[in-house]
C-alpha positions as CSV (number, residue, x, y, z in Angstrom):
1,M,21.2,11.7,-11.6
2,Q,17.8,9.8,-10.8
3,V,15.6,11.7,-8.4
4,K,14.0,9.2,-5.8
5,E,10.4,10.2,-5.4
6,V,9.4,10.4,-1.6
7,V,6.0,8.7,-0.9
8,K,4.6,9.1,2.5
9,K,2.6,6.3,3.9
10,M,-0.6,7.3,5.8
11,T,-2.3,4.7,8.2
12,K,-5.6,5.2,10.1
13,L,-5.2,5.2,13.8
14,Y,-7.6,2.3,14.0
15,E,-5.0,-0.1,11.8
16,L,-2.2,0.5,14.7
17,A,-4.2,0.5,17.8
18,H,-5.6,-2.5,19.6
19,I,-8.1,-0.7,21.6
20,I,-9.8,2.6,20.8
21,R,-12.6,3.4,23.5
22,S,-14.4,6.3,25.2
23,K,-16.2,6.7,28.6
24,N,-17.3,9.3,30.9
25,S,-14.8,11.0,33.3
26,G,-17.5,12.2,35.6
27,P,-20.9,13.9,34.4
28,F,-18.8,16.7,32.7
29,E,-16.1,15.2,30.9
30,I,-15.0,12.3,28.3
31,T,-12.1,10.4,28.4
32,L,-10.5,8.7,25.3
33,D,-8.4,5.9,25.7
34,I,-5.7,4.4,22.7
35,L,-4.0,1.4,23.7
36,F,-1.6,-0.5,21.3
37,K,-0.4,-4.2,21.2
38,S,3.1,-3.5,20.6
39,E,5.6,-0.8,22.0
40,D,6.8,-0.1,18.3
41,E,3.0,1.2,17.3
42,Y,2.9,2.9,20.2
43,M,6.2,4.8,19.9
44,L,5.6,5.5,16.2
45,V,2.2,7.3,17.1
46,K,3.5,9.2,20.2
47,K,6.7,9.9,18.3
48,N,4.7,11.0,15.2
49,G,2.6,13.9,16.8
50,S,-0.5,13.2,15.2
51,I,-2.7,13.4,18.4
52,T,-2.8,17.1,19.6
53,V,-5.2,19.4,21.5
54,D,-6.3,21.2,18.3
55,K,-6.8,17.9,16.4
56,I,-9.2,16.3,19.1
57,A,-10.9,19.9,19.4
58,K,-11.5,20.1,15.8
59,L,-12.7,16.4,15.9
60,Y,-15.1,16.8,18.7
61,S,-16.1,20.3,18.0
62,V,-15.1,21.7,21.3
63,K,-12.6,24.6,22.1
64,P,-9.1,23.7,22.5
65,E,-9.2,25.0,26.0
66,F,-11.7,22.2,26.8
67,V,-9.3,19.6,26.1
68,N,-6.6,18.4,28.4
69,E,-3.1,17.5,26.9
70,P,-2.7,13.9,25.8
71,V,-1.1,11.8,28.5
72,Y,1.3,9.3,27.1
73,S,1.9,6.1,29.3
74,D,4.9,4.2,28.2
75,S,4.6,1.3,30.7
76,A,0.9,0.7,29.3
77,C,1.6,1.6,25.6
78,G,-1.5,3.9,26.0
79,I,-2.7,7.5,25.3
80,K,-5.5,9.1,27.4
81,I,-7.2,12.2,26.3
82,T,-9.9,13.9,28.4
83,F,-12.1,16.7,27.2
84,A,-15.0,18.7,28.5
85,R,-18.5,17.4,27.1
86,T,-20.7,19.9,25.6
87,V,-23.8,18.8,27.6
88,S,-23.6,17.0,31.0
89,S,-24.3,13.0,30.9
90,G,-27.6,12.3,31.6
91,S,-29.2,15.6,30.7
92,C,-32.1,15.8,28.2
93,F,-29.7,16.9,25.3
94,D,-27.4,14.1,26.0
95,R,-27.4,11.4,23.4
96,D,-24.8,9.2,25.0
97,V,-25.0,9.1,28.8
98,Y,-22.2,6.8,29.3
99,G,-20.0,8.5,26.9
100,A,-19.1,4.9,25.5
101,Q,-19.6,5.8,21.7
102,Q,-17.5,8.8,21.5
103,H,-14.3,7.1,20.3
104,A,-15.5,6.6,16.4
105,P,-13.7,10.0,15.2
106,L,-10.6,9.0,16.8
107,M,-10.4,5.8,14.4
108,D,-9.7,7.8,11.4
109,I,-6.9,10.2,12.5
110,E,-4.1,9.6,10.0
111,I,-0.7,8.8,11.2
112,N,2.3,9.2,9.0
113,T,4.0,5.8,9.0
114,Y,7.0,6.6,6.4
115,G,10.3,5.5,8.2
116,G,12.4,7.4,5.9
């Protein structure tokens, strides 16, 4: 009897997503948007469960209670995540007043793309 080795293929989120961006959602929150070109890629990520509150909290060094549940928009093939900023926008300790450079940690989230 031959044993078949199962190899899981992991793909970085940036390889599947068309747009990954961030922006302020008011002075005290950051919103992350992940948009996909195809419904197949979107559904793969949605069903995979790779985007979680705990993972976002760890990536952005915030407590899980400061991260809202990801919002999945099937019609837009997109995911929106909002979390509390550690410092308010425009304060003396803020290094990204528009929140436009906070998307980078999302890019390397690994998505299991093994279909079997």
